[in-house]
N, C-alpha and C positions, 0 to 999 in steps of 0.2 A: 504493500500500500504506500509506503514512504517514497518509493521511486516514482510514483505518479503525482507527487505533491504539486509540481508546477502545472500539470494538467488540471488538477482540482482547483488550483488558484485562479486559472484563467476561465475555467468553465463556470464556476460558482460565483466568483467575485470580480472577474474582468481585469485582474491585475496581471502584469507581465512578469514581475519578479518580486521576491520576498524582501522585506526590509530586514535589517540586521537582527539576528536572533530568532526571527519568526520560524524559519525552516527547522532550526535545531530543536526548538521547543516542541513544535508540532510533530516532528519525527519521533521524538521520545514518547510523546503522549500516545501516538498511534501504535507504538510498540507495547503500550500498557504500563509504562513506568510512571511512578509518582514524580512530579516535577515541581521545582521552585524556580520561577522565572522573574528576573529583575531587569526591566527594560526602561529606558527613559520615557518621560511623558510625551505623548504625541507620536509614539513609535509603532502604534498599531498592536497593542497588547490584546485587544479584543479578538483579532484574527486568530490568535493562538488557541482559542476555544471554538470560535465560530466555524472554522474549517473542519476540525475534527468532528464537531457535532454534526456537520453535514454528511460526512462519509461513514461515521460509526453507526451501527445498527439501532441503538437504543436512544434513550433520552439523556441529554446533558443538563445537569443542574448547575446553575450559576448563582452563587451567593453574592449579593450586592448590597452595599450599606445604605444606599439612598433610593427612595421611591422614584424621585424625579429622574435619576440616572437610569433606572430600569425602564421606565416608560419611554424615555428618549431613545434608548438602545433598541427597544422593540419596534418603535416607530420607524427608525432608520432601516432596520433589517427588512421590515415589510415593504418599505419603499423601494428596496433593491431586490425584491422578489424572493426574499427569504421568509416565506409565509409561515413556516412551522416554528415560530417563536412566540412566546407569551410571557407575561410577568404576573406573578401572584403577590399581592401586597394588601396592606390594611386599608388602602384607599378605596378598594372595591367593595361592593355590596356582598352580602352573604350568598345571594343567588349567582353573582358573577364568579365568586370563588368556587362554588360548587360546580358550575359549568366547566371551569378550567380543570378542576381535579378529575371530573368524570371523563374528560377528553385528554388526560395527561399522556396516554399512550400514543397520541397522534402528533405530539410535538417532538422536535429535535432539540430545542432549547427552551428551558424554563428558568426565568430569573426570579429570585425569591430573596426576601430579607432574612438575616440570621434569626431574628425574633420569631417570624412566622414559621420558620423551619422547625421550631420547637413544638409546634402544634401536633398533637397525637394523630389527628385525622390526616394531616398532610403526610406524616411519616408512614402511615398505613397505606395511603395511596401510592407512595413512592415504592413501597415493597411489592406492589402488585404489577409494576412495570419493570422493564429491563433498563437499568441505568448504565450508560456507557462511560460517563465521566462526571466527576464532582469538582467543580471549579470554585475557588475562593478568590474573588476579585478584591482588589485593594487589601491584600493579605497583611499589610503592615498594621491594620487595625487590631490584629491578634496581639501584637506586642506593644506597638507605640500607643494605641488608643484603647485596646481591649480592656485592660485593667481599669481604665478610667471611665470610658464612655460606652463601650459595647460589650458588656459581660457575655452576651449571647454569642459573640465571636469566639470566646473561649469554650463555649458549650458545643461548638462545631466538632470538637474531638469525639464526643459521644455519638454524634450523628455519623461521622466518618466510620467509626467502629461498627456501627449498625450495618454499614454497607462496605465492609472491609475488602471485598473483592473488586470494588470499583476504584479505578485509578484516580488520584487527586492531582489537580493542577492549581498551585498557588501563585498568583501574579501580583506584582507591585512595582511601583516606580521609585519608591523611597524607602530603602531598607539598608541601613548600615550593616556591616558584618555581624555586629552584636544582635541586631534585630532579625537578620536572616537566621541566625542560630536559634533565637527564641521562637520563631515561627515553626521551625522543624521540631524543636523540643515540645512545643505545645500540641502540635498535630500528631506527634508520635508515629510518624510514617518514615522512619529511617530504614534503609537509606533512600533519600530523595535525590533524584538527578537535579543538579543545580546549574542553571544557566544565568550568569550575571554579566551584564554589559555596562559600558560606561553610561552613566546617567547625565553626563555633562551636555549642556545645550550650548553649542558654540555660537549660535546666532543671537543669544540673549546677552546684551551688555549689562554689567552690574554696576550700580551707582549707590553709594551711601552718602546721603546729604546730611551733613552735621548741622543741626539747627541750634544755634547758640542763644537765640533770644526766646521769645515765648510763642504762644499759640498763633498770634497774628503773623509772625514770620513764616511759620509752618504753612498756614493757609496760602500766603503769597507764593511760596515756592511750589505748592501743589498746583495753583492756577497757572504758574509759569510753565510747568511741565505739560499740563494738559493743553495749553494754547499752542505749544510747539509740536504737539502730537495729536492731530485731528483724526484719531483712529479709535477703534474699540478699546476700552480701558476698564480694568478692575482695580478698585481701591479697597484695601483691606484694613479693617478696624478691629480692635479688641472689645469695643463697646457698641451695643445696639444703639444706644442713645446718640453716641457720637456719629455713627454711620448715618442716622437720620438727619442729624444737625448739619453735617457737612454736605449731604445731598441737597438740602434746602439752600445752603450757602452757594454751592456750585450752580444750582438752578438759577439763582438770582444773578450770579456773577458771569455766567456763560450763556446768554440767550441764544437759542438755536441748537444747543446741545440737548440731547434726550437722556435724562438721568432718572434713576430709581435707586432705592435702597432695598436691601435684602438681608434678612436675618431669621434665625430660628423662632423668634417670637411672633412671626407672621403666620397666618393661616396657610395650610398646605396648598390650597387652591391659588392663593396669592403668589406664593413662591414659584409654583409651576408656571403661572402666567408670565411672571417677570422673567424667568429663565427662557421661556420660549420667545419673548419679545427680544431679548438680547441675542439669542441664537439667530434670529431672522433679521437682525440689523435694524430693528425698530427702536432699540435703545442702544446707546453707544458708551455710556458710563454707568457702572454699577458700584455703589458704595455698600460694602458688604462685610459681614463677619466671616469667619472661616467656614460658615455653613454653605457658602456658595463656591462652586467651581469643580468639585470632584467629578471627573469624568465628562466635563463640558467639552463637547466636540465642536469647537469653533476655531477655525484655523487662523483667523486674521486679528486676534488680540495682539496689540502692539505694545501696550504699556501696562505693567502691573506695579502698583504703588502700595507700599506698606506705610500707612499713616501711623500705625502702631506696630511695634515689632511682635512677632509671634513668640512662642515659648521655646522653640528648639529649631535646629537646623533642618530636621526632616520636614517639618511643616513648611518652612520657608522654601525649600527646594520644590516641594510639591506645588505650592501656590505660584511661584514664578514660572513653573513649567507649563502653566496655562497660556503663556505668551508664545507667539511665533511658531505655532505647530505646523505651519506651511513652510518652515525653513527660512523665512525672510527675517531680516534684522528686527529685533525687538529689544525693549529695555525694561529692566527691573530697577525700581527706585525705592530706597528706604529713607524716609524722613525721620531721622534719628535725633531724639533729645535724651541726653543722659538722665534727666530727671524722671523720665517716663519708664525707667527700668522697673519701677515698682508695679506697673500695670500687669506685665506678664507674671511677675512674682506673686501677685495677689491671685491671679488665675490658677497658678500651680497650687497655691495653698488651699484653694477652694475646690479643687478637682475631686479629691477623695475625702471621705468623712474623717474628721478628727476623732481623738479618743473619746471626747464627750458624746458626740453624735453616735458613735459606734456603741457605746455603753447604753445610751437611752434606747436605741432601736433593739438591741439584744435583750435588755430587761423587759421591754414591751412584749417581745416574742416569747420570752420565758413565762410571763404572766399568762399569755394565751395558752401555752402548753399546759400549765397547771389547771386551766379551766376546760381543758379538753378540746380547744379550738384549733383550727388550722391557720395557715398563713393567709391573710386577707389580700385582696387585690389593691394595687396602689390607687389612692383617691385623694382629692383635695382635702378631705377631712383628715386623712392620715398625715398629709403634708403639714397641716396646721398643728396637729397634735404632737408630732415628733420633730417638727422643724427639719425635715429631710426631703430633698427633692427626689424625683423619680430615678435619676441616674445613680445617686448614692444608694437609694433603696435597692435597686436591682444589683448594684455592685455588692452590697452586704449580703443579699440573699444568695448570690453566687458563692461568695466566700464561705457562708455557712453550709451550703450544699457540698462544697468541695471538702469541708471538714467533717461531713457526716452528721451535722446538727439538723439539717432539713432533708427530707426525702419525700418528694411529690407532695409538698405543702404540709406534711406531717412534721411536727416539731419535737425534737428530742428533749427529755426532761431531766436528764442527769446533770446536776449542778457542776460537777468537776469538768465535764466536757465543755460546758458553757464558759467557765472561767478560762480554760486553756484557749478556747476559740477567740474570746474577746482579746486576750493578751496577744495572740498571734496576729490577728487582723490589725490591731493597733500598731504593732511593730512593722507589719508589712506596709501599711499606709505611710508610716514615718520614713521608712527606707525608700519607698517610691518617691516621696516628696524630695528627699535629699538627692536622689538620682536625677529627678526632673530639674531641680535647681542647678545641678552640675551641668546639665545640657543647656540650660538658659545661659549660664556664664560662658559656655563655648560660643554661643551665638553673639553675645555681647563682645567678647574678645575679638571675634572675627570682624565685627563692625568697627571697632575702635582701633584695629590694626592698620599699619601703613603698607604692608606687603600686598602683593597681587590678590585681589578679592576672589578671582576665579580659582586660583590654585588653593587658597585657604578654605574656600567653601567645599570644593569637590573632593579634596583629599580626605575629608571625613568619611567618604563613602568608597573611595578607590585609591589605589597607589599612584598611578600615573596620571598627572594632570599638567597640561602645558598652557601658559598664558597665550592669548591670541595676539597676533601681530598688530591688529587694529580693532577698534571698538571693543576692547577687552573689559576695562572697568575704570572707575573713577580714580583708583590709585595708580593706574597705568596710563593716565592721560586722557581718558574719555570724559568729555564735558557735555553739558546740556546743549551747547551750540551745535554739537555733532548731530543732534536730532534733526535740525533744519537741513543739514546736508544730505541726509539719507533719502535718496531718490526712491527707495523701495517702499516708503510709507504709503499706506493706502488711506485715502481720505475717508471721512465718515460718509456713509451713503446718504442720499437725499431721503427726507422723511417719506414714508410710503403714502400712497394715495388714501388708504383707509384712515379713518379718524381714530387712531389708536389712543390718543389722549382721552377721548370720551370713553372708549371701551375700558380703559384701565383707570378711570377717574378716581376710584377709591384707593388705587395703589400708587399712582405717580404723584409727583409733587404739585402739579396743577390742582389735582383733587384735594390734596392735603391743605393747600392754601385756602380753599373755599370753606 
């Protein structure tokens, strides 16, 4: 089968040649090997499972972290005559989910969230069909984010064990050697064939703009970059409130530019509409938290600005990788104020439950056990009572399940087990915080250094990195004026004929002003 790969590529996808790494990964997948693939953003990771799914006899399951990403991928596949693809997600009605599950055997590709994959009915339906491949997209979530944000990514281990004869493909664009090791350890699929390629994006110039004055100077510098770059732009913030505030500021300062904000506090429908508007060039500037961008298939983003710095180099590389996916020159700009280091530090401190929260939640569950009750579903009432958000709640439940305190919502009552679990979880959170803080200081050290930014950034992920001869970074002579000289810049498209301002009145700033 592997010898026919080029034929499959041309027949099913219309491409004449594979990009770097695709053929090697696909070949091992078709041979039935477990594979870990690390490829740069925009390098066509999706083809590494789309092609095998097309030629393998059964169903390929793709675990994806975002609903909007799943929906967009299915839409694109069907537009290119890949009809046997579907997504199963919480945004669908019960009837829609049932219809998909009943027809599961007819699909070649099924996208699903890690949370929904824990559903017993879903697992039973999967057992009734032939599974050819189990794909974990954005696999860095297992290590980089799994402990903090997506406990259900850690639970994939039990699902994989349930289908242990099915090969596993884990894909990511942002995994340091330590994270790669953690992915393999968590999945317990040794030995995995590992294919890692340079994640360096040579067409992205790196700029760190040191802001020595206050917020007003930062806003001026932001305007300056956007004016010199009339092209699709993403601006990242650590604060939802600041994303909205700067979006309004830019809307007033840049008449004619089409601007929206995007963050996890918005309704799912709103976020999906904003994303589609951006993908179809009806918006050209997005002011967003890190919630925006994973898997965005838009080739002509030219400028990625970090108004606030992220918490680690892995997040930074992933976010700037959304620029220049067509290979044309693009720029990453960090507007860095030393005083703002406290922002990511506060985020790190709040990611995991502290000792007090851990103790409160555990004592609450102990009381339920003594009353013969099971674990309740998360609710607003529970949040107010325990002062714990859903992310921390799910994290603590996973940790207790891992330690044998919870099993299928039944709570252990032995006091000695609880004391040991509370102590272990508190120590784990503390160590994780110290490690996260260490990663933050690596990012800060990189931004404050005077050596080549490109070499300093990518050597965290790979051994061999070379500075570019031109358009490298601000430490190697790249200046904002170079933006004007770049003939490759694409100008912002004309506003579409449809009145998208009215259609998104409740989402865009024109609507917010009213």
